[in-house]
C-alpha positions as CSV (number, residue, x, y, z in Angstrom):
1,M,245.9,250.6,22.9
2,A,249.6,249.8,22.4
3,A,250.1,249.7,26.1
4,D,247.7,246.7,26.2
5,I,250.1,244.7,24.0
6,P,253.3,243.3,25.6
7,L,256.4,245.1,24.4
8,S,258.0,241.9,23.2
9,N,255.0,241.2,21.0
10,R,255.1,244.7,19.5
11,L,258.8,244.5,18.7
12,D,258.2,241.2,16.8
13,D,255.1,242.4,15.0
14,D,255.9,243.5,11.3
15,D,252.6,245.5,11.3
16,Y,253.2,247.4,14.5
17,P,253.6,251.2,13.6
18,A,256.9,251.7,15.5
19,Y,258.6,254.3,13.3
20,T,257.9,258.0,13.0
21,M,258.0,259.7,9.6
22,G,261.4,261.2,10.2
23,R,262.9,257.9,11.4
24,A,261.3,256.0,8.5
25,A,262.6,258.5,6.0
26,E,266.1,258.3,7.6
27,M,266.1,254.5,7.5
28,L,265.1,254.5,3.8
29,G,267.5,257.3,2.9
30,T,264.7,259.4,1.5
31,T,262.6,262.4,2.5
32,P,259.3,262.7,4.4
33,G,257.9,264.1,1.1
34,F,258.6,260.7,-0.6
35,L,256.7,258.9,2.2
36,R,253.8,261.4,1.8
37,A,253.8,260.8,-2.0
38,I,253.6,257.0,-1.8
39,G,250.8,257.5,0.8
40,E,248.9,259.7,-1.6
41,A,249.5,257.1,-4.3
42,R,247.9,254.6,-1.8
43,L,250.9,252.3,-1.7
44,I,250.9,252.5,2.1
45,T,248.6,254.0,4.6
46,P,250.5,255.0,7.8
47,L,248.7,254.7,11.0
48,R,248.4,257.9,13.1
49,S,249.6,258.4,16.7
50,E,247.3,259.9,19.2
51,G,248.8,263.3,18.3
52,G,248.0,262.7,14.6
53,H,251.6,262.0,13.5
54,R,252.2,259.3,10.8
55,R,253.7,256.0,12.1
56,Y,255.1,253.3,9.9
57,S,255.6,249.5,10.4
58,R,258.5,247.4,9.2
59,Y,256.2,245.9,6.6
60,Q,255.4,249.3,5.3
61,L,259.1,250.3,5.2
62,R,259.9,247.2,3.1
63,I,257.2,248.2,0.7
64,A,258.4,251.8,0.6
65,A,262.0,250.6,0.1
66,R,260.9,248.6,-3.0
67,A,259.2,251.7,-4.4
68,R,262.2,253.8,-3.8
69,E,264.4,251.3,-5.7
70,L,262.1,251.6,-8.7
71,V,262.0,255.4,-8.5
72,D,265.8,255.5,-8.2
73,R,265.9,253.6,-11.5
74,G,263.8,256.2,-13.2
75,T,260.3,254.8,-12.8
76,P,257.7,257.5,-12.1
77,I,256.4,257.3,-8.6
78,E,252.8,256.5,-9.5
79,A,254.0,253.6,-11.8
80,A,256.5,252.4,-9.1
81,C,253.6,252.3,-6.6
82,R,251.4,250.3,-9.0
83,I,254.2,247.9,-9.7
84,V,254.8,247.3,-6.0
85,I,251.1,246.8,-5.3
86,L,250.9,244.2,-8.2
87,E,254.1,242.5,-6.9
88,D,252.6,242.3,-3.4
89,Q,249.3,240.9,-4.8
90,L,251.1,238.3,-6.9
91,E,253.1,237.2,-3.9
92,E,250.0,236.8,-1.8
93,A,248.2,234.9,-4.6
94,Q,251.1,232.5,-4.9
95,R,251.1,231.9,-1.2
96,I,247.4,231.1,-1.2
97,N,247.8,228.9,-4.2
98,A,250.6,227.0,-2.5
99,E,248.3,226.5,0.6
100,Y,245.5,225.2,-1.6
101,R,247.9,222.7,-3.3
102,R,249.2,221.5,0.1
103,A,245.6,221.1,1.3
104,A,244.6,219.2,-1.8
105,R,247.7,216.9,-1.5
106,G,246.8,216.2,2.1
107,A,243.2,215.5,1.2
108,S,244.2,213.0,-1.5
109,G,246.7,211.2,0.8
110,V,249.7,212.2,-1.3
111,P,252.6,213.2,1.0
112,D,253.8,216.8,0.7
113,H,257.5,216.8,-0.3
114,G,258.3,220.5,-0.5
115,P,257.1,223.7,-1.9
116,G,254.8,224.3,-4.8
């Protein structure tokens, strides 16, 4: 599967599962147990290698890093995961809303002069 995708495309892809659990934990300065816990809380769902090992993408590592920040400040892991999920949903809703506004301005003939 991954062999069918050129290496340069995989390296640029935020969703490509390039990192093993050990490497991901090392990069985040946490433990594999933390990654398993946020997986159980359904914050992220790692893909599995052909051998069944968890693999993480850069996008998933950014999400995990945000959860770790909250946990490090004393937020329970389940609450931290829920906060991160809600933040991610809000960001996506704001992006979609901005697209709708741009499309509406374009349809009305009003020039688009920036964000929002």
